[in-house]
C-alpha positions in Angstrom: 48.8 -10.8 -0.3 50.0 -13.0 -3.2 52.8 -15.4 -2.3 53.1 -13.7 0.9 53.8 -10.2 -0.3 51.2 -7.3 0.0 49.7 -6.4 -3.6 48.1 -3.2 -4.7 45.7 -3.9 -7.8 46.4 -1.4 -10.5 43.5 -2.2 -12.6 41.0 -1.5 -15.4 37.5 -2.7 -16.2 37.6 -4.6 -19.6 34.9 -5.2 -22.0 36.1 -6.6 -25.4 35.0 -4.5 -28.4 36.3 -4.6 -32.1 35.5 -1.7 -34.4 33.6 -3.7 -37.0 32.6 -6.9 -35.1 31.7 -5.6 -31.5 32.2 -8.2 -28.8 33.6 -10.7 -31.4 37.1 -9.9 -31.0 40.1 -11.6 -32.6 42.9 -13.2 -30.5 45.3 -10.8 -32.0 43.3 -7.7 -31.0 43.0 -9.2 -27.5 46.6 -9.7 -27.4 47.2 -6.0 -28.5 45.0 -5.0 -25.6 46.9 -6.7 -23.0 50.2 -5.6 -24.4 49.1 -2.0 -24.2 47.5 -2.3 -20.8 50.6 -4.1 -19.3 52.7 -1.1 -20.9 50.7 1.2 -18.7 51.6 -0.6 -15.5 48.2 -2.3 -15.3 48.4 -5.6 -13.1 44.7 -6.3 -12.7 41.8 -6.7 -15.2 38.1 -6.8 -14.0 35.9 -8.7 -16.7 33.1 -6.2 -16.1 29.7 -7.5 -16.2 30.4 -11.0 -17.7 33.1 -13.8 -17.8 36.0 -13.3 -20.0 36.9 -14.9 -23.2 39.1 -17.9 -22.5 41.9 -16.6 -24.6 42.0 -13.5 -22.1 42.7 -15.6 -19.2 45.5 -17.5 -21.1 47.2 -14.3 -22.0 46.8 -13.1 -18.4 48.5 -16.4 -17.2 51.4 -15.8 -19.3 51.8 -11.9 -18.7 51.3 -12.3 -15.0 48.1 -10.0 -14.9 45.6 -10.7 -12.0 41.9 -11.1 -13.1 38.5 -10.6 -11.3 36.1 -12.8 -13.2 32.6 -11.4 -13.2 29.6 -13.7 -13.2 27.0 -13.0 -16.0 24.6 -11.2 -13.5 24.6 -7.5 -14.3 22.3 -5.0 -13.1 19.5 -7.4 -11.8 16.7 -5.5 -10.1 18.3 -2.2 -11.6 17.9 -2.0 -15.5 17.0 -5.6 -15.6 14.0 -7.6 -14.0 14.3 -8.6 -10.4 15.1 -12.2 -10.8 17.3 -12.5 -7.7 14.7 -14.3 -5.6 12.4 -15.9 -8.4 12.5 -19.8 -8.1 11.9 -19.9 -11.8 15.2 -18.5 -12.3 17.2 -20.5 -9.7 18.5 -23.1 -12.2 19.7 -20.5 -14.6 21.7 -18.7 -11.8 23.4 -22.0 -10.7 24.0 -23.4 -14.1 25.7 -20.2 -15.2 27.9 -20.1 -12.0 28.8 -23.7 -12.4 30.0 -23.3 -16.0 31.9 -20.3 -15.2 33.8 -21.9 -12.3 34.5 -25.3 -14.1 35.9 -23.5 -17.0 38.0 -20.7 -15.3 39.2 -22.1 -11.9 42.5 -23.7 -12.8 44.0 -20.3 -14.3 46.7 -19.2 -12.0 45.8 -15.4 -13.0 42.3 -15.7 -11.6 42.4 -13.8 -8.2 38.8 -12.9 -7.4 35.3 -14.3 -8.2 32.6 -11.6 -8.7 29.2 -12.8 -8.2 27.5 -9.8 -9.8 27.7 -6.2 -11.1 25.5 -3.5 -9.6 22.7 -5.9 -8.7 20.4 -6.5 -5.8 21.1 -9.4 -3.6 18.7 -12.3 -3.4 18.2 -16.0 -2.7 19.6 -17.1 -6.1 22.7 -15.2 -5.5 23.1 -16.8 -2.2 22.9 -20.2 -3.7 25.4 -19.3 -6.3 27.7 -18.1 -3.6 27.4 -21.2 -1.8 28.4 -23.2 -5.0 31.5 -21.1 -5.7 32.8 -21.6 -2.1 32.2 -25.3 -2.2 33.9 -25.7 -5.5 36.8 -23.4 -5.0 37.3 -22.0 -1.6 40.8 -20.6 -2.3 39.7 -17.2 -3.8 37.9 -14.4 -2.2 34.4 -13.4 -3.4 33.0 -9.9 -4.1 29.6 -8.7 -4.9 28.3 -5.4 -6.3 26.0 -4.0 -4.8 27.3 -5.3 -1.2 24.9 -2.9 0.8 22.0 -4.9 -0.5 23.3 -8.2 1.1 21.5 -9.5 4.1 24.8 -9.6 5.9 24.2 -13.0 7.6 24.7 -15.9 5.1 27.5 -16.0 2.7 28.7 -12.4 3.0 31.3 -11.3 0.4 35.0 -11.4 1.4 35.8 -8.1 -0.3 33.7 -4.9 -0.2 33.0 -3.4 -3.6 32.8 0.4 -4.0 32.0 2.0 -7.3 32.9 5.7 -8.2 33.7 6.8 -4.7 34.4 10.7 -4.8 38.3 11.3 -5.1 38.3 13.3 -1.7 36.9 10.4 0.4 38.8 7.8 2.3 39.1 4.7 0.1 39.7 2.3 2.9 36.2 2.9 4.3 33.3 0.4 2.8 31.0 3.0 1.5 27.6 2.3 0.1 27.6 3.2 -3.7 23.9 2.7 -4.0 23.8 5.8 -2.0 26.4 7.6 -4.0 24.4 7.0 -7.2 20.9 7.8 -6.0 20.6 10.4 -3.1 21.3 14.0 -2.4 21.9 16.4 0.5 24.5 16.2 3.2 27.5 18.1 4.5 29.9 15.2 3.4 32.8 16.7 1.1 31.1 15.2 -2.0 27.9 16.8 -1.2 25.8 13.6 -1.0 24.9 11.4 1.8 27.2 8.5 2.6 26.3 5.3 4.1 28.8 2.6 5.1 29.0 -1.1 6.1 28.8 -2.0 9.8 31.4 -4.9 8.7 34.1 -2.3 8.7 36.8 -4.8 8.7 36.2 -6.0 5.3 39.0 -5.0 2.8 37.8 -2.5 0.1 38.2 -3.0 -3.7 37.3 -0.1 -5.9 36.3 -2.3 -9.0 34.9 0.6 -10.8 36.5 4.0 -10.4 37.2 7.3 -12.1 35.0 6.8 -15.2 36.6 8.1 -18.2 35.1 11.5 -19.3 32.1 10.4 -21.7 28.8 11.6 -20.2 29.4 15.3 -20.0 29.2 15.6 -23.8 28.5 19.5 -23.7 32.1 20.0 -22.1 33.7 17.4 -24.4 32.3 19.2 -27.4 33.5 22.5 -26.0 37.1 21.4 -25.1 38.9 18.1 -25.6 41.1 19.1 -22.7 38.5 17.7 -20.3 40.6 14.5 -20.7 43.7 16.3 -19.4 41.6 17.7 -16.5 40.7 14.1 -15.7 44.3 13.2 -15.1 44.0 15.0 -11.7 41.5 12.5 -10.5 43.4 9.5 -11.5 46.4 10.9 -9.6 44.4 11.7 -6.5 42.6 8.4 -6.5 45.6 6.2 -6.9 47.8 8.2 -4.4 45.0 7.7 -1.8 44.7 4.0 -2.6 48.3 3.3 -2.3 48.5 5.0 1.1 45.5 3.1 2.4 46.2 -0.2 4.1 42.5 -1.3 3.7 42.1 -0.4 0.0 43.2 -3.2 -2.2 43.3 -1.5 -5.3 41.0 -0.1 -8.1 39.9 -0.8 -11.7 39.3 2.3 -14.0 36.3 2.3 -16.0 37.2 1.5 -18.8 39.9 0.0 -21.0 38.4 0.3 -24.4 35.8 2.5 -26.1 32.6 0.4 -26.6 31.7 2.0 -30.0 31.4 0.2 -33.2 31.1 1.2 -36.8 27.6 -0.1 -36.9 26.5 2.3 -34.1 27.3 5.2 -36.2 29.9 6.3 -33.6 27.3 8.1 -31.6 26.7 5.6 -28.6 27.5 6.8 -25.1 30.2 4.2 -24.4 33.4 6.2 -25.7 34.8 5.6 -22.2 38.0 3.9 -22.9 41.7 4.6 -22.3 42.1 3.3 -25.9 39.8 4.0 -28.7 38.2 1.2 -30.7 41.3 1.3 -33.0 43.5 0.9 -30.0 44.8 4.4 -30.3 45.8 5.8 -26.8 43.6 8.5 -25.7 45.0 11.1 -23.3 43.7 9.2 -20.2 45.8 6.3 -21.1 48.9 8.3 -20.3 47.4 9.7 -17.1 46.8 6.0 -15.9 50.3 5.0 -17.0 51.7 8.0 -14.9 49.6 7.3 -11.8 50.2 3.6 -11.8 54.0 4.0 -12.4 55.9 1.8 -10.1 58.6 4.4 -9.3 57.8 8.0 -8.0 60.3 10.5 -7.5 59.9 12.9 -4.6 61.0 16.0 -6.5 60.9 18.4 -3.6 63.6 16.3 -2.0 66.4 17.0 -4.7 69.5 18.4 -3.0 73.2 18.9 -3.6 75.5 16.9 -1.2 79.3 16.7 -1.4 79.3 17.9 -5.0 76.8 15.5 -6.2 72.9 15.3 -6.3 70.5 13.2 -4.2 66.8 12.6 -4.6 64.4 10.2 -2.8 62.6 7.6 -4.9 59.5 5.6 -3.8 59.4 2.1 -4.8 55.7 1.1 -5.7 56.5 -2.1 -7.2 54.7 -5.1 -5.6 57.4 -7.7 -6.0 60.6 -5.9 -7.1 63.6 -4.4 -5.1 65.0 -1.3 -6.6 68.4 -3.0 -6.4 67.2 -5.3 -9.2 67.0 -2.5 -11.6 69.6 -1.1 -13.9 69.6 2.9 -14.0 71.0 5.0 -16.6 71.0 8.9 -16.6 71.4 11.3 -19.5 71.7 15.0 -19.7 72.4 16.5 -23.1 75.2 14.4 -24.7 76.4 13.2 -21.3 75.1 10.0 -20.0 76.2 7.2 -17.5 75.1 4.5 -15.0 74.0 4.9 -11.4 74.5 2.6 -8.5 71.3 1.1 -7.6 69.6 1.9 -4.2 68.1 -0.7 -1.8 64.5 -0.1 -1.2 61.9 -3.0 -1.0 58.2 -2.8 -2.4 56.6 0.1 -0.6 59.8 1.7 0.8 61.8 4.9 -0.2 65.4 4.9 -1.1 68.1 7.6 -2.1 69.3 8.0 -5.6 72.9 9.5 -5.8 73.4 11.4 -9.1 76.8 12.6 -10.2 77.5 16.4 -10.5 77.7 16.1 -14.3 74.1 14.7 -14.4 73.0 18.3 -14.7 76.1 19.7 -16.3 74.6 19.9 -19.9 71.5 21.6 -18.7 69.0 21.8 -15.9 67.2 18.5 -16.5 68.3 14.8 -16.4 66.6 11.8 -17.7 66.6 8.7 -15.7 65.8 5.4 -17.4 65.1 2.1 -15.4 65.6 -1.3 -16.8 64.6 -4.7 -15.4 66.6 -7.9 -15.5 65.7 -8.7 -19.1 66.9 -5.3 -20.3 63.3 -4.1 -20.9 62.7 -0.4 -20.1 60.4 -0.1 -17.1 60.1 3.5 -16.6 61.7 6.8 -17.6 61.6 9.8 -15.3 62.7 13.3 -15.6 64.6 15.3 -13.0 64.8 19.0 -13.0 66.6 21.7 -11.0 64.4 24.5 -12.5 61.7 26.3 -10.5 58.1 25.3 -11.8 58.0 28.2 -14.2 58.7 31.9 -15.0 56.9 34.8 -13.6 54.8 36.9 -15.9 57.2 38.9 -18.1 57.1 42.6 -17.1 56.6 45.3 -19.7 59.8 46.5 -21.1 60.4 50.4 -20.9 60.0 52.3 -24.0 60.4 55.9 -24.8 57.9 56.0 -27.6 54.2 56.1 -26.9 51.5 55.0 -29.3 49.6 57.6 -31.1 45.9 58.0 -31.4 43.9 59.9 -34.0 40.1 60.1 -34.7 38.9 58.6 -38.0 35.1 58.8 -38.2 33.7 56.3 -36.1 36.9 54.6 -35.0 40.1 55.3 -33.2 43.4 54.7 -35.1 46.1 53.6 -32.6 49.6 53.7 -34.2 52.2 51.3 -32.8 56.0 51.0 -33.7 55.2 48.3 -36.3 51.4 48.3 -36.2 47.9 49.9 -36.3 44.9 49.1 -34.2 41.4 50.2 -35.4 39.0 50.4 -32.5 35.2 51.2 -33.3 33.7 53.9 -31.3 30.3 52.3 -32.0 30.9 48.9 -30.5 34.0 49.4 -28.4 35.5 46.4 -30.4 38.7 46.0 -32.4 37.9 45.9 -36.0 41.6 45.1 -37.0 44.8 44.9 -35.2 48.0 44.7 -37.5 51.6 44.0 -37.0 54.3 44.2 -39.6 51.7 44.6 -42.3 49.6 41.5 -41.3 46.2 41.6 -39.7 46.2 39.4 -36.5 43.1 40.4 -34.2 39.7 41.0 -35.9 37.5 41.4 -32.8 37.4 41.7 -29.0 37.5 42.1 -26.2 34.7 39.8 -25.1 33.7 38.4 -21.9 33.6 34.6 -21.4 31.3 33.3 -18.7 30.6 29.7 -19.8 27.6 28.5 -17.9 25.6 31.6 -18.4 24.3 32.4 -21.7 25.3 36.0 -22.6 23.1 38.0 -25.1 24.7 40.4 -27.6 27.2 43.0 -26.4 26.3 46.8 -26.3 28.7 49.6 -25.7 27.8 52.1 -23.1 30.9 54.5 -23.3 34.5 54.4 -24.1 37.4 56.7 -23.0 41.1 56.8 -23.4 43.9 58.4 -21.7 47.9 58.1 -21.7 49.4 56.7 -18.7 53.2 55.7 -18.2 53.8 55.7 -22.0 50.8 53.6 -22.7 47.5 54.4 -24.1 44.7 53.2 -21.7 41.2 52.7 -23.2 38.3 52.1 -20.8 35.4 50.3 -22.5 32.2 49.9 -20.5 29.2 48.0 -21.8 26.6 45.2 -21.1 25.4 41.8 -22.4 21.7 42.5 -22.5 20.3 42.7 -19.0 22.6 39.9 -17.7 26.0 41.3 -17.0 27.7 44.7 -17.2 31.4 44.7 -17.5 34.4 47.2 -17.8 37.4 46.3 -20.1 40.5 48.4 -19.6 43.1 47.9 -22.2 46.7 49.1 -21.7 48.4 49.3 -25.2 52.2 50.2 -25.6 53.9 51.1 -28.8 55.6 47.7 -28.8 52.3 45.9 -29.3 51.8 44.6 -25.9 48.0 44.7 -24.8 47.3 44.3 -21.2 43.5 43.5 -20.8 41.8 43.8 -17.3 38.0 43.3 -17.1 35.9 44.1 -14.1 32.2 42.9 -13.6 30.1 45.9 -12.6 26.7 43.9 -12.3 25.4 40.5 -12.6 21.7 40.1 -12.8 21.4 36.3 -12.9 22.4 33.8 -10.0 25.2 31.6 -10.6 24.1 28.0 -11.7 23.2 26.1 -8.9 24.5 22.7 -7.5 22.5 19.7 -8.8 22.5 16.0 -8.0 23.3 14.0 -11.1 23.3 10.3 -11.8 26.6 9.5 -9.9 27.8 12.7 -7.9 27.1 16.2 -8.3 27.1 19.2 -10.8 29.0 21.5 -8.7 27.2 24.5 -10.0 28.9 28.0 -10.9 30.6 28.7 -14.1 32.7 26.3 -16.2 34.9 29.2 -17.5 35.4 32.8 -17.0 38.0 35.0 -19.0 38.3 37.2 -22.0 38.4 36.5 -25.7 39.7 38.0 -28.9 38.8 37.2 -32.4 41.7 36.2 -34.8 42.3 36.4 -38.4 40.9 33.2 -40.3 44.4 32.4 -41.5 45.4 31.4 -38.0 46.1 27.5 -38.2 48.9 26.9 -35.5 49.1 27.1 -31.6 52.5 26.9 -29.9 52.7 27.0 -26.3 54.8 26.3 -23.1 53.0 25.4 -20.0 53.3 23.4 -16.6 52.0 20.0 -17.1 50.5 17.5 -14.6 53.5 15.3 -15.5 57.1 16.2 -16.3 57.1 14.0 -19.4 54.5 13.3 -22.0 54.4 11.5 -25.5 54.9 13.9 -28.3 51.2 13.5 -29.5 49.5 14.1 -26.2 47.1 17.1 -25.8 48.6 18.1 -22.4 52.4 18.0 -23.4 54.4 20.9 -21.8 55.4 22.3 -25.0 54.4 21.9 -28.6 52.6 23.2 -31.7 49.2 22.0 -32.8 48.1 22.2 -36.3 44.5 23.2 -37.2 43.9 20.7 -40.1 45.6 17.8 -42.0 44.7 14.4 -43.6 42.2 13.6 -40.7 39.9 16.1 -42.3 39.3 13.6 -45.2 38.6 10.6 -42.6 35.3 8.7 -43.2 33.5 6.6 -40.6 34.7 2.9 -40.8 38.2 3.7 -42.0 41.2 2.9 -39.9 42.8 6.3 -38.9 46.6 6.5 -39.8 47.4 9.2 -37.3 47.4 9.8 -33.5 44.2 10.4 -31.7 45.0 13.9 -31.0 45.0 14.8 -34.8 41.5 13.6 -35.3 39.2 16.3 -36.6 35.9 14.3 -36.8 34.3 13.0 -33.6 31.5 10.6 -34.6 31.0 9.6 -30.9 30.1 13.2 -29.9 28.7 14.8 -33.2 27.2 11.7 -35.1 28.0 10.1 -38.4 27.5 13.4 -40.4 30.4 15.3 -38.6 32.5 17.2 -41.1 35.2 18.1 -38.8 35.3 21.7 -39.6 36.3 22.7 -36.0 39.9 21.6 -36.5 42.1 18.9 -34.7 41.4 17.8 -31.3 45.0 19.1 -30.5 44.3 22.3 -31.9 41.1 23.3 -30.2 41.9 21.8 -26.9 42.7 24.3 -23.9 46.3 24.3 -22.8 46.2 24.9 -19.2 48.7 26.7 -16.8 50.5 28.2 -19.6 53.6 30.6 -19.5 53.1 31.4 -23.2 50.9 30.5 -26.1 51.3 31.9 -29.6 48.5 31.7 -32.2 50.0 32.1 -35.8 49.5 31.3 -39.4 51.8 29.1 -41.5 50.9 31.3 -44.4 51.4 34.8 -43.0 53.7 36.5 -40.6 51.3 37.7 -38.1 51.1 36.1 -34.6 49.7 37.0 -31.1 51.3 35.5 -27.9 49.4 35.2 -24.6 51.8 35.6 -21.7 51.1 34.3 -18.2 52.5 33.3 -14.7 51.2 29.6 -15.2 47.7 30.2 -13.8 45.8 30.8 -17.0 44.7 28.8 -19.9 44.3 29.3 -23.7 42.0 27.8 -26.3 41.4 28.3 -29.8 37.8 28.0 -31.0 37.0 27.8 -34.7 33.7 29.6 -35.2 31.5 29.7 -38.3 32.0 32.4 -40.8 29.1 34.9 -40.4 28.4 34.6 -44.1 28.1 30.8 -43.9 25.2 30.7 -41.3 21.4 30.7 -42.0 19.3 31.1 -39.0 15.8 29.5 -38.8 14.2 32.8 -39.8 16.4 33.5 -42.7 14.3 34.6 -45.9 16.3 31.7 -47.9 14.3 29.2 -46.0 10.7 28.6 -47.1 8.3 26.8 -44.8 5.2 25.1 -46.1 2.4 23.8 -43.7 2.0 24.4 -40.1 5.2 25.6 -38.3 5.5 27.0 -34.9 7.9 30.0 -34.2 9.6 29.1 -30.9 11.6 31.5 -28.8 14.1 29.6 -26.5 16.8 31.6 -24.9 18.5 28.6 -23.1 20.6 27.5 -26.0 19.2 27.9 -29.4 21.5 29.8 -31.9 19.7 33.3 -32.1 17.2 32.3 -29.3 14.8 30.9 -31.9 13.6 27.7 -33.6 11.0 26.6 -35.9 9.0 23.3 -35.2 6.3 21.1 -36.8 4.7 17.8 -36.2 2.4 17.6 -39.2 3.3 14.9 -41.6 4.0 16.5 -45.1 5.2 19.8 -43.7 8.4 21.0 -45.4 11.2 23.5 -45.0 13.1 24.2 -48.2 16.6 25.8 -47.8 18.1 27.5 -50.7 21.9 28.0 -50.5 25.1 28.4 -52.7 28.0 26.4 -51.7 29.4 22.8 -51.9 27.4 21.5 -48.8 25.4 22.3 -46.0 24.9 21.2 -42.3 21.6 21.1 -40.4 21.6 22.0 -36.6 18.8 21.7 -34.3 17.9 20.3 -30.9 17.6 16.7 -29.8 14.7 16.3 -27.4 12.1 14.0 -25.8 9.5 15.6 -28.1 11.7 14.8 -31.3 10.5 13.0 -34.1 11.6 11.7 -37.5 12.3 13.7 -40.6 13.0 12.9 -44.4 15.9 14.8 -46.0 16.3 15.6 -49.7 19.2 17.3 -51.4 18.3 19.0 -54.8 15.0 17.0 -54.8 16.7 13.6 -54.3 16.3 11.5 -51.1 19.3 11.8 -48.9 18.3 10.5 -45.5 15.0 8.6 -45.1 14.7 8.7 -41.4 16.7 11.4 -39.6 15.9 11.2 -35.9 15.8 14.2 -33.5 15.2 12.1 -30.4 17.7 12.3 -27.7 20.8 9.8 -27.6 20.8 7.2 -24.8 23.4 9.1 -23.2 21.3 12.2 -22.9 18.2 10.7 -21.9 16.7 11.3 -18.5 19.0 10.5 -15.6 22.1 10.2 -17.7 23.6 13.6 -16.8 21.6 15.9 -14.5 18.1 14.7 -15.5 16.1 15.4 -18.5 17.3 18.3 -20.7 17.0 19.5 -24.2 20.2 19.4 -26.0 20.8 22.3 -28.3 22.5 22.9 -31.6 23.1 19.2 -32.4 24.5 18.3 -35.8 21.5 16.5 -37.4 22.4 16.2 -40.9 25.1 17.2 -43.4 26.0 16.8 -47.1 29.4 17.8 -48.7 31.2 17.6 -52.0 28.5 18.9 -54.1 29.3 21.2 -57.3 30.0 24.8 -56.3 26.7 26.6 -57.0 23.0 26.8 -56.0 21.2 24.0 -54.4 18.3 23.1 -52.1 18.0 21.1 -48.9 14.6 19.9 -48.0 13.4 18.8 -44.7 10.1 16.9 -44.6 8.2 16.1 -41.4 7.0 12.4 -41.3 4.8 12.7 -38.3 6.6 9.6 -36.7 7.9 9.7 -33.2 11.4 8.7 -32.3 11.6 5.5 -30.1 10.9 6.5 -26.5 10.1 10.1 -27.5 6.7 11.8 -26.6 6.0 13.6 -29.9 6.9 13.6 -33.6 8.2 17.3 -33.8 10.9 18.3 -36.3 12.8 21.4 -35.0 15.1 23.7 -37.0 17.6 26.0 -35.4 20.3 27.0 -38.1 22.3 25.8 -41.0 26.0 26.1 -41.8 26.8 26.4 -45.7 30.1 25.0 -47.0 31.7 28.0 -48.9 35.2 29.3 -49.8 35.6 31.8 -47.0 37.6 30.4 -44.1 36.1 30.3 -40.6 37.7 32.7 -38.1 39.3 31.6 -34.8 38.4 32.9 -31.3 41.2 33.3 -28.9 39.9 32.3 -25.4 42.2 33.3 -22.3 40.7 31.7 -19.3 41.4 32.8 -15.7 39.5 30.0 -14.1 37.9 26.7 -15.5 36.1 23.7 -14.2 34.3 20.6 -15.4 31.2 20.8 -13.2 29.7 17.6 -14.4 32.7 15.3 -14.7 31.2 13.4 -11.6 31.3 9.5 -11.4 33.8 10.0 -8.5 36.1 12.3 -10.6 37.8 15.3 -8.9 36.5 18.7 -9.9 37.4 22.2 -8.6 35.3 24.3 -6.2 32.3 26.0 -7.9 33.4 29.2 -9.7 31.1 31.9 -8.5 31.7 35.5 -9.3 30.1 38.9 -7.9 30.2 42.4 -8.9 33.7 43.7 -8.4 35.3 40.4 -9.6 37.4 40.1 -12.7 40.6 39.0 -14.4 43.1 39.9 -16.8 45.1 38.7 -20.1 48.4 39.8 -21.5 48.8 39.8 -25.3 51.7 40.6 -27.4 51.4 41.3 -31.1 54.2 39.6 -32.9 55.5 38.6 -36.3 57.3 35.6 -37.5 58.4 34.5 -41.0 55.7 32.6 -42.9 56.1 28.8 -42.8 58.4 28.7 -39.8 57.7 26.8 -36.6 57.8 28.6 -33.3 61.1 28.0 -31.6 61.2 25.2 -29.2 57.9 23.7 -30.3 57.2 20.4 -31.9 55.7 20.7 -35.5 
């Protein structure tokens, strides 16, 4: 309790970081951080791993933010030497604690002393605890790892838990040493759980729900991992709010710990805010989860001609009758009479009949005594979403004719060319515009599928539709049948059935903190779109009813493929929202060229009702229709003419190079490797630039790179990044198809790229190998777009206490479906109801 009232701590872990100066952060930037965190309903900051700047405590005093001050003892007997029992270090422990307490104890915002972060207990820490209690006995003491404490002398007052699984009881003092390092039990998370015998200690989750940063494979594939993360935040906070023994939590972390000097490729892009202080998608999820007001939407009902809805007061110190409330529906608006409900209580809001007179939604705005907007909530009388649109009856059937090695399927306003050799669409046109250029294809992310081979294809007419059955296989891995039902109006219903699967599903694996659940990450069907596609418009069921207009997960909008962000250079301050970024230096390194499109454009839109891929320059469009259970993502893929595989004749190898076959992740299952100093690979290409892709591995060495004979990169490393070294994800793994080097802006014409082996090992690597997988040449032909329709999806390695779905395990006979509608829209027009 604070001032006699129960307080739930809505927190974040905070480590100061500035874009160019690192930990040397200015007072203005510190104030901006506090302003943004306060706006996200954060009332608690943990200064993770070290004492805070004095200015931070001053700001928290003024703004009313509670603080947990961490002593400068971080990962002792973990990543740092075991000094906790060494007499040689006793004086250092005590002097550091004494300085911290003397400097900070008079700040009213200081709520908790933390004696150490993720460290092992020892006599030096016991003496430090005794000093804190003698000097300031008014504040509780917490320590991590508490399970290492001897339990007798100076036990902590609060029990620290880090990264508890979202399904577990947050009021139990679990042992996070076990959470981090053991495997095997029938507990819901799948790992053994120890807990304190001192069960009466209050629990503080002072590191929880780490923002997605370690599962870099998933983040590269789909930025919507960050929308998926929001479900974890909601589950965690609702459980903590309801638990009388859980004091609160602190999300790791507030700000990205990535500087310009690091090249952008460090692992610590774990913030709610990026290093430029732009809110990332997770910022909004924290703001919504921590919101002090929660409408119980299923309680909305009509009574005596008006409307009533229950509202939960999650403030710590404010009664609902202290707030001014306004409603707005279309052009109508008004004030509401307040309701009486103290902190932790539920009241009834009475809305007038006209609150929904101008439509089915009503916006409620809540203001404090100073007239500042505290919260805005949306109430809707609509059901969650429309059912899947049924096919409209048509008298005309599509016609079919044979044309050599293809079928020509004629529609009312279009034509589909379907290859009898491959069973793939060569082109689907509507209103004179090519829309589809390939497909159908099977998506089974988590299992590497070989090339597709057609076994047989048949077609018949059923119910005024052409039904095409396409059976084939992906190597010896999977056999599948696609069934396309095509009507003359351009609707294509695609069903797929797995006939045989000859590989086991990916297994469950213990990773550093939590589990890789195993199973597939995605299953669905894909089509290839014309390269001109540069817009995606959608309507979906969001986790929240209200989102910012630039959020990846907004319920409706239009995403743009590319814009000003394409010209962004490392070190510049971006002038656009985070979602419009095209280059991700933290994931792809300092050479990223951003050719994949904006984060908004290439992030999956989950739980869609409809999603339309279209071109701002042409009239063609394709709409995916769903009942809210499917997801859609657009993946920009390299143009076939821009790719040079490692065995391409335009690459000349000199010296001793080994030809490697690796079917686990290489571009065409092959690589070339050398560890002999002076060996070279010379790539001849025509274009304006080139990118080199290869693995990062514990055998990776150092290469020297030349462009047109001139040195371009003296020491290019192929060793793994810190985040991808053993133990960071699921143990040691070779990382495939990483961007290693790029050059752009060359005169359009012939050039050479030379890669020279230096024979030097990367720091921490075992060998000095240089490995080559493939190259992407910058040329005039635009890259095509793959339309992925996902029936199921998961983020298997999100871990760190975050909530994931049950493993996706499929068997013969399983399958899925997708509904596509070929369409046309005037060039340059935005999709109705969508944000440009």
